[in-house]
C-alpha positions in Angstrom: 0.0 0.3 0.2 2.5 2.0 1.2 4.6 1.1 -2.5 1.5 2.4 -4.5 0.6 5.2 -2.1 4.4 6.5 -3.1 4.3 5.7 -7.0 1.2 8.1 -7.4 2.8 10.4 -5.8 5.6 10.5 -7.7 4.0 10.2 -11.0 1.7 13.5 -10.4 5.3 14.8 -9.4 6.0 14.2 -12.7 2.5 15.1 -14.5 3.4 18.6 -12.6 6.6 18.9 -14.0 6.0 18.2 -17.2 2.9 20.3 -16.9 4.7 23.1 -16.1 7.5 23.0 -18.0 5.2 23.0 -21.0 3.7 25.7 -19.8 7.0 27.7 -20.1 8.0 26.4 -23.2 4.5 27.1 -24.4 4.7 30.8 -22.6 8.4 31.2 -24.3 6.7 30.4 -27.7 4.0 32.7 -27.3 6.0 35.3 -26.3 8.3 34.8 -29.5 5.0 34.7 -31.6 4.2 38.2 -30.0 7.4 39.6 -31.2 7.0 38.4 -34.4 3.5 39.4 -35.2 4.5 42.7 -33.4 7.5 43.3 -36.1 5.5 42.1 -38.7 2.6 44.4 -38.6 5.3 47.2 -38.4 6.8 45.7 -41.8 3.2 45.7 -43.3 2.0 49.3 -42.1 4.8 50.8 -43.3 3.9 49.6 -47.1 0.3 49.8 -46.7 -0.7 52.7 -45.1 0.9 55.1 -47.5 0.3 53.0 -50.5 -3.3 52.8 -49.5 -3.6 56.7 -49.0 -2.4 57.6 -52.4 -4.3 55.4 -54.0 -7.7 56.4 -52.5 -6.8 60.1 -52.8 -6.4 59.3 -56.7 -9.8 57.3 -56.9 -10.8 60.4 -55.8 -9.2 62.7 -58.2 -10.1 60.5 -60.8 -13.4 60.2 -60.4 -14.1 64.1 -59.8 -11.8 64.8 -63.0 -12.2 61.6 -65.5 -9.6 61.7 -67.8 -7.5 58.5 -69.4 -4.3 59.8 -67.6 -6.0 60.1 -64.4 -7.2 56.5 -64.4 -3.9 55.0 -65.1 -2.1 57.0 -62.6 -4.8 55.3 -60.3 -3.9 52.2 -61.6 -0.6 52.3 -60.8 -1.3 53.4 -57.4 -3.7 50.1 -56.9 -1.1 47.9 -58.8 1.6 49.0 -55.9 -1.6 48.2 -53.1 -1.4 45.1 -55.0 2.0 44.3 -55.3 1.8 44.4 -51.2 -1.3 42.4 -50.4 0.5 39.5 -53.0 3.8 39.1 -51.4 3.9 35.6 -50.6 6.4 36.6 -47.5 4.1 38.3 -46.0 1.7 36.2 -46.9 3.5 33.4 -45.2 4.2 34.8 -42.1 0.7 35.9 -41.5 -0.5 32.3 -42.2 2.3 31.4 -39.4 1.4 33.2 -37.0 -2.7 32.5 -37.5 -2.3 28.8 -37.6 0.1 28.7 -34.5 -2.8 30.2 -32.4 -0.6 31.6 -29.4 -1.4 34.8 -30.3 -4.0 35.4 -27.3 -5.2 39.3 -27.4 -8.6 39.3 -29.0 -8.2 42.2 -31.1 -4.7 40.8 -32.5 -6.2 37.5 -33.4 -9.3 39.1 -35.4 -6.5 41.6 -37.3 -4.6 38.0 -38.0 -8.1 36.8 -39.3 -8.9 39.8 -41.2 -5.5 40.3 -42.9 -5.1 36.7 -43.7 -8.5 36.5 -45.7 -7.4 40.1 -47.0 -4.1 38.6 -48.7 -5.4 35.3 -49.5 -7.4 36.9 -52.5 -4.6 38.5 -53.9 -2.1 35.3 -53.7 -2.0 34.8 -57.6 0.5 36.7 -60.0 0.6 40.5 -59.6 1.0 40.8 -63.5 -2.7 39.3 -63.5 -3.8 41.5 -60.7 -2.2 44.4 -62.6 -3.8 43.3 -66.0 -7.4 43.7 -64.0 -6.4 47.2 -62.3 -5.6 48.4 -65.6 -8.8 47.2 -67.1 -10.9 47.9 -64.9 -9.6 51.6 -64.5 -10.4 51.5 -68.4 -13.8 50.8 -67.9 -14.2 53.1 -65.1 -13.4 56.2 -67.4 -15.8 55.2 -70.2 -18.7 55.1 -67.9 -17.5 58.2 -66.1 -17.6 59.9 -69.5 -20.3 58.0 -71.7 -23.4 61.1 -71.9 -26.3 59.6 -73.7 -27.5 61.4 -76.7 -30.7 62.2 -77.9 -31.7 64.8 -80.7 -28.6 66.3 -81.0 -28.3 66.9 -77.1 -25.8 65.3 -74.7 -27.6 63.6 -71.4 -26.3 63.7 -67.4 -28.0 60.2 -66.1 -29.7 63.1 -64.3 -31.1 64.3 -67.5 -32.4 60.9 -68.6 -33.6 60.3 -64.9 -35.8 63.6 -65.5 -36.7 62.6 -68.8 -38.3 58.9 -67.7 -39.9 60.8 -64.5 -41.5 63.2 -66.5 -42.4 62.6 -69.6 -45.7 61.2 -70.9 -44.2 60.9 -74.8 -44.0 57.3 -75.9 -41.4 58.0 -78.2 -39.3 60.7 -76.5 -39.6 57.7 -73.5 -38.1 54.9 -75.6 -35.5 57.2 -77.6 -33.8 58.6 -74.1 -34.3 54.8 -72.9 -32.6 53.5 -75.7 -29.9 56.1 -75.9 -28.9 55.5 -72.5 -28.2 51.9 -72.9 -25.7 52.2 -75.8 -22.8 52.3 -73.1 -23.4 48.5 -72.7 -22.6 47.9 -76.0 -19.1 50.4 -75.2 -17.9 48.4 -71.9 -19.8 44.9 -72.5 -16.6 42.7 -73.8 -14.3 44.6 -71.7 -16.4 43.3 -68.9 -17.1 39.1 -69.8 -12.6 39.7 -70.1 -12.8 41.2 -66.6 -15.2 38.7 -65.3 -12.7 35.6 -66.4 -9.7 37.0 -65.5 -11.0 37.3 -61.8 -12.5 33.5 -62.0 -9.1 32.6 -63.3 -7.3 34.1 -60.3 -10.0 32.3 -58.0 -9.5 29.3 -59.7 -6.0 29.1 -58.6 -6.8 30.3 -54.9 -9.1 27.0 -55.0 -12.1 28.9 -55.6 -14.8 27.7 -58.0 -15.1 31.0 -59.1 -14.9 34.9 -58.4 -18.4 35.1 -57.3 -18.0 32.3 -54.3 -14.3 34.1 -53.7 -15.2 37.5 -53.0 -18.4 36.3 -50.7 -16.0 33.6 -49.0 -13.3 36.1 -48.2 -15.9 38.6 -46.8 -16.8 35.9 -43.9 -20.1 35.2 -46.0 -21.3 31.9 -46.9 -22.3 32.0 -50.5 -25.2 29.0 -49.5 -26.3 30.8 -46.7 -26.8 34.1 -48.6 -28.6 32.4 -51.3 -31.3 30.8 -48.8 -31.3 34.2 -47.9 -32.6 35.6 -51.5 -34.8 32.6 -51.6 -36.7 33.5 -48.1 -36.6 37.2 -49.5 -37.6 36.1 -53.0 -41.2 34.1 -51.2 -41.5 37.1 -48.9 -41.6 39.9 -51.1 -43.5 38.3 -54.9 -46.9 38.4 -54.0 -46.8 41.6 -52.5 -45.1 42.7 -55.6 -47.2 41.0 -57.9 -50.5 42.9 -56.2 -48.4 46.3 -56.3 -47.3 45.8 -60.1 -50.8 45.2 -60.6 -51.9 49.1 -59.8 -48.8 50.0 -60.7 -49.4 49.3 -64.3 -53.2 50.2 -64.4 -51.8 53.6 -63.2 -48.7 53.8 -65.3 -51.2 52.8 -68.9 -53.9 55.7 -68.0 -50.6 57.8 -67.6 -49.5 56.6 -71.0 -52.6 56.4 -72.5 -51.6 53.0 -73.6 -52.8 49.5 -72.5 -51.3 47.7 -69.8 -49.7 44.6 -72.1 -48.2 47.6 -73.9 -46.1 48.7 -71.1 -42.7 48.7 -71.7 -39.5 49.1 -69.5 -38.9 52.5 -70.3 -42.6 53.6 -68.9 -41.6 52.5 -65.3 -39.6 56.2 -64.7 -36.3 54.7 -64.2 -33.2 53.6 -66.0 -33.7 49.9 -64.6 -36.5 49.9 -61.9 -34.5 49.9 -59.2 -36.7 52.7 -58.3 -40.1 53.0 -57.3 -42.4 55.3 -60.0 -44.6 57.6 -59.0 -47.8 55.8 -58.3 -49.3 57.6 -55.3 -50.8 61.5 -55.4 -47.7 62.8 -53.6 -44.9 64.8 -54.8 -42.1 64.9 -52.3 -39.9 66.7 -54.6 -41.8 69.7 -54.4 -40.8 70.3 -50.9 -36.9 70.1 -51.8 -37.6 72.2 -55.0 -35.9 75.0 -53.7 -34.0 73.6 -50.4 -30.5 73.4 -50.3 -30.1 69.8 -49.9 -26.5 70.1 -47.9 -27.5 72.3 -45.6 -30.6 70.2 -44.6 -28.3 67.0 -44.0 -26.3 69.2 -41.9 -28.7 70.2 -39.9 -30.3 67.0 -39.6 -26.7 65.2 -38.4 -26.2 67.6 -36.6 -29.4 67.6 -34.2 -28.5 63.9 -33.7 -24.9 64.7 -32.7 -23.2 63.9 -35.6 -21.7 66.6 -37.0 -20.9 66.8 -40.9 -20.0 70.0 -41.5 -16.1 68.2 -41.8 -17.3 65.7 -44.0 -19.0 68.3 -46.1 -15.9 71.1 -46.6 -13.9 67.8 -48.5 -16.5 66.7 -50.3 -17.6 67.7 -54.1 -21.2 67.4 -54.1 -22.6 69.3 -57.7 -22.2 67.6 -61.3 -20.1 68.8 -64.2 -18.5 67.3 -67.6 -16.0 64.7 -66.9 -17.0 63.5 -63.2 -18.5 60.5 -62.1 -22.4 60.5 -62.0 -23.3 58.6 -59.3 -22.4 58.9 -55.6 -20.0 57.6 -53.1 -18.2 57.7 -49.7 -14.4 57.4 -49.5 -11.8 57.1 -46.3 -8.9 58.4 -47.7 -6.7 58.3 -44.8 -8.1 55.8 -41.7 -6.0 57.3 -39.4 -6.3 61.1 -39.9 -10.3 60.7 -41.2 -9.7 62.2 -44.4 -13.4 61.5 -45.4 -15.2 62.6 -48.5 -18.3 62.2 -50.6 -19.0 62.5 -54.1 -22.7 63.2 -55.1 -24.2 65.3 -57.8 -26.9 67.3 -55.9 -30.5 67.9 -57.7 -33.3 70.2 -55.5 -35.0 67.1 -55.2 -36.0 63.6 -53.1 -33.5 61.5 -54.9 -30.5 63.7 -53.7 -32.2 64.3 -50.3 -31.9 60.7 -49.9 -28.3 60.2 -51.5 -26.9 63.2 -49.5 -28.2 61.5 -46.1 -27.5 57.6 -47.5 -23.7 58.9 -48.3 -23.1 60.8 -45.1 -24.2 57.6 -43.0 -20.9 56.0 -44.6 -19.0 58.7 -43.8 -20.5 59.0 -40.4 -19.3 55.2 -39.8 -16.4 56.0 -40.7 -15.9 59.1 -38.9 -16.4 57.6 -35.3 -14.5 54.6 -36.0 -12.3 54.2 -32.4 -8.8 56.0 -33.4 -7.5 53.1 -30.5 -8.9 50.3 -33.2 -5.6 49.1 -35.3 -5.7 50.0 -39.2 -7.0 47.2 -40.4 -10.0 46.9 -38.0 -10.7 50.2 -38.7 -13.4 49.7 -41.0 -17.1 49.1 -40.6 -18.2 45.5 -39.5 -18.7 44.6 -43.3 -19.9 46.3 -46.0 -23.2 45.4 -45.5 -23.4 47.1 -42.5 -22.3 50.5 -43.6 -24.9 50.5 -46.0 -27.4 49.6 -43.3 -26.3 53.2 -41.6 -26.6 54.7 -44.9 -29.9 53.4 -45.6 -31.3 53.7 -42.1 -30.8 57.6 -42.7 -31.8 57.7 -46.7 -35.3 56.9 -46.2 -35.5 60.1 -43.9 -36.0 61.6 -46.9 -39.3 60.4 -48.2 -40.6 60.0 -44.1 -43.2 63.0 -43.5 -42.2 63.2 -39.8 -38.8 64.3 -41.1 -40.2 66.5 -43.5 -42.0 68.1 -40.9 -39.5 68.3 -38.5 -37.1 69.6 -40.9 -38.9 71.4 -43.8 -41.2 73.0 -40.9 -44.5 72.0 -43.4 -48.2 72.1 -41.7 -49.5 69.4 -39.7 -52.6 69.5 -41.8 -50.2 69.4 -45.2 -48.3 66.5 -43.2 -51.7 64.7 -42.8 -52.4 64.8 -46.3 -49.1 63.3 -47.7 -48.8 60.5 -44.7 -50.4 57.9 -46.3 -49.0 58.4 -49.9 -45.4 59.1 -48.3 -45.5 55.7 -46.4 -47.0 53.5 -49.3 -44.4 55.3 -51.6 -41.4 54.1 -49.2 -43.0 50.8 -48.9 -43.3 50.2 -52.6 -39.9 51.5 -53.4 -38.8 49.0 -50.5 -40.3 46.2 -52.7 -39.2 47.4 -56.2 -35.9 47.7 -55.0 -35.9 43.8 -53.4 -37.3 42.7 -56.7 -34.2 44.4 -58.3 -31.8 43.3 -55.8 -32.8 39.7 -56.8 -31.8 40.3 -60.3 -28.9 41.5 -59.9 -27.5 38.7 -57.3 -28.3 35.8 -59.6 -27.0 37.5 -62.3 -24.0 37.8 -61.3 -23.9 34.5 -59.4 -24.5 33.1 -63.2 -22.3 35.1 -64.7 -19.4 34.3 -62.7 -20.5 30.7 -63.5 -20.3 30.8 -67.0 -19.7 34.1 -68.6 -19.8 32.2 -71.8 -23.6 31.9 -71.9 -25.9 34.1 -73.4 -25.5 37.3 -70.9 -28.3 39.1 -73.4 -31.1 36.6 -72.3 -30.0 35.9 -68.8 -30.3 39.3 -68.2 -34.0 39.5 -69.6 -34.8 36.5 -68.5 -34.1 37.3 -64.5 -35.9 40.7 -65.2 -39.1 39.0 -66.5 -39.1 36.6 -63.9 -38.3 39.2 -60.7 -39.4 42.5 -62.1 -42.1 41.6 -64.2 -41.0 43.8 -66.9 -41.2 43.0 -70.5 -38.3 42.6 -72.9 -38.2 44.9 -75.6 -39.3 42.6 -79.2 -36.3 41.6 -80.4 -33.7 43.2 -78.4 -30.7 41.6 -78.1 -27.9 44.3 -76.3 -26.0 44.0 -73.5 -28.1 46.0 -71.6 -26.8 44.1 -68.2 -23.5 46.3 -68.6 -25.1 49.1 -68.5 -25.1 48.8 -64.7 -21.8 50.6 -63.9 -21.6 48.0 -60.5 -21.0 44.3 -62.2 -18.2 45.5 -63.7 -16.7 48.2 -60.5 -18.1 46.9 -57.8 -18.5 42.8 -58.2 -20.2 41.0 -56.2 -20.9 43.4 -53.9 -24.8 44.4 -55.1 -26.7 41.6 -52.8 -25.0 43.9 -49.4 -27.7 46.4 -50.4 -30.4 44.4 -49.6 -28.9 42.9 -46.6 -28.0 46.6 -45.3 -31.9 47.0 -46.1 -32.7 44.2 -43.2 -30.2 45.3 -40.9 -31.4 48.8 -41.6 -34.9 48.1 -40.4 -33.2 45.9 -37.5 -31.9 49.0 -36.4 -34.6 51.1 -36.7 -36.8 48.7 -34.3 -34.4 48.8 -32.0 -33.8 52.8 -32.0 -37.4 52.9 -31.6 -38.1 50.2 -28.6 -34.7 50.9 -26.9 -33.1 54.3 -27.3 -36.4 56.8 -28.2 -39.2 54.2 -26.2 -41.5 54.8 -28.8 -44.1 53.0 -30.2 -43.8 50.6 -33.2 -45.8 51.5 -36.4 -45.2 55.5 -35.9 -43.0 57.6 -37.6 -40.3 58.8 -36.2 -37.6 61.2 -37.4 -35.4 61.4 -34.6 -34.8 65.1 -34.8 -33.1 66.3 -32.1 -32.3 62.8 -30.6 -28.8 62.9 -29.1 -29.2 59.8 -28.2 -29.7 58.3 -31.4 -26.5 59.2 -32.3 -24.6 58.3 -28.8 -26.2 55.0 -29.2 -24.7 54.3 -32.5 -21.2 55.7 -32.2 -21.0 53.3 -29.1 -22.4 50.0 -30.4 -22.1 50.1 -34.1 -19.5 53.0 -35.4 -17.0 52.6 -32.7 -16.5 49.0 -32.8 -15.6 49.2 -36.6 -14.3 45.7 -37.5 -13.2 44.6 -33.8 -15.9 41.8 -34.1 -17.6 39.0 -36.9 -20.6 41.1 -38.6 -23.0 39.1 -36.9 -21.5 38.7 -33.4 -21.6 43.1 -33.9 -24.8 42.9 -34.6 -26.0 40.9 -32.1 -24.1 42.8 -29.6 -26.0 46.0 -30.9 -29.5 44.5 -31.2 -29.5 41.1 -28.9 -29.6 39.1 -32.3 -27.8 38.0 -35.5 -29.2 39.3 -38.6 -33.0 38.4 -39.6 -35.5 39.7 -41.9 -38.3 39.5 -39.8 -38.4 43.4 -39.2 -37.3 44.2 -42.9 -41.0 41.6 -43.2 -42.6 43.6 -40.8 -42.0 47.6 -41.5 -42.6 46.5 -45.2 -44.5 43.5 -46.1 -47.0 43.0 -43.2 
């Protein structure tokens, strides 16, 4: 018995000695890995920070003054960034640290995860990356300088949209719509070439195609995203069909034609991505003589999120050789050189856009300065879209119009129902348009050699219920700039709408203690700004996107609040 007891004690002692030695060894190994991490980050930042800043600044310069020379210079700047991200030695160092599991600090571990995915997508021949960059910049220049020509006059996108919204001349509508679609022929072959180049890189890295790679590297599961879009298709299909039938009756009377003769140019938008005006409310009238920029500044200041500094750096009005769309860009994450590009006109659409883009900008502005450079970004592309959409919706919100434009209570009551119906219709219309974009891009990257003109119109007919013009065989898909310049991005807009509704529900319920179903503008409520800074903006990419959403709202991303707000 004594001998047995002694043996047990001796064995335990040996185990403790081994455990202590192992712990000491692991501790020493972890310390060395920590040192290696710090050295790697220093080496990486010394290269990436200035290169990224130069690239972003040149993009803004090229977008605001679109010339072949400016886009060529941008391409050169992006090539330098590609060179850094495709550096195999740097990647192997990141991979080694990631796979060691020895970094204990959660923020450092998160940064390594993000950097690993960022580098992974570039681990191919730099020459191939540079070819893609050069071709994409050439395509961007073609989009930026293209103007539709109609009866001897060059039309900007704003001009085209205005004619499609206001004209009742069927011949004019068709001719203007067709004139704008001519950009498709200009860029289509280049886009197909670009798609194949992107696919080649994706396959070299072990992915089926670029679409799959793009989603996975942004921490999205392609199967889950497709499942969510299937669910949204089911949720919106009947509601859209009902609204489309009403819409067609009204539009047929407007254009003095039969319902069955309605064509894509009758829906008051180049892509039918926005709802046509079928309800008796003209929201543009409230913005006609207003300073859109000042309204945005006043609103954001009232909720504790001033944008004066952002506006001062931005380029907000249209001119020749300027990108005709809108975007926000953070040129220097450390210095917070955040800028917005718009082409403002005094109407509801551009009020929405100004609120939208500055929503993006505020997310960037209030990222915690203590976050490491690679986590000093929104949690995901679609989480910043959610903020932009949350605020953009206010341009058509009756309560916001009352609070910001000071219309009378009587006027507010008059527009309440049609304005709400307009916003609901807009969401349903956009949801169906997003289905077209998501499914087209997915199929495009699966097989770029298929008949893309047919694929596009098959999807438009199925999800938007529009008629393909008889005999039309044009690359109309290529007229949507996002397919070329923001690949595999568009589905994030719809995810953003889901999160916008989820955030709005949380804010109304928990921050302002309001009643669901009522309109709120959040005007003068600084608690709203504080909540967004504390729970969404400041945390950046510190957490994986769904973890951030759960921490901010108590639930992971769900479509139920979007459905409750717009579909029930």
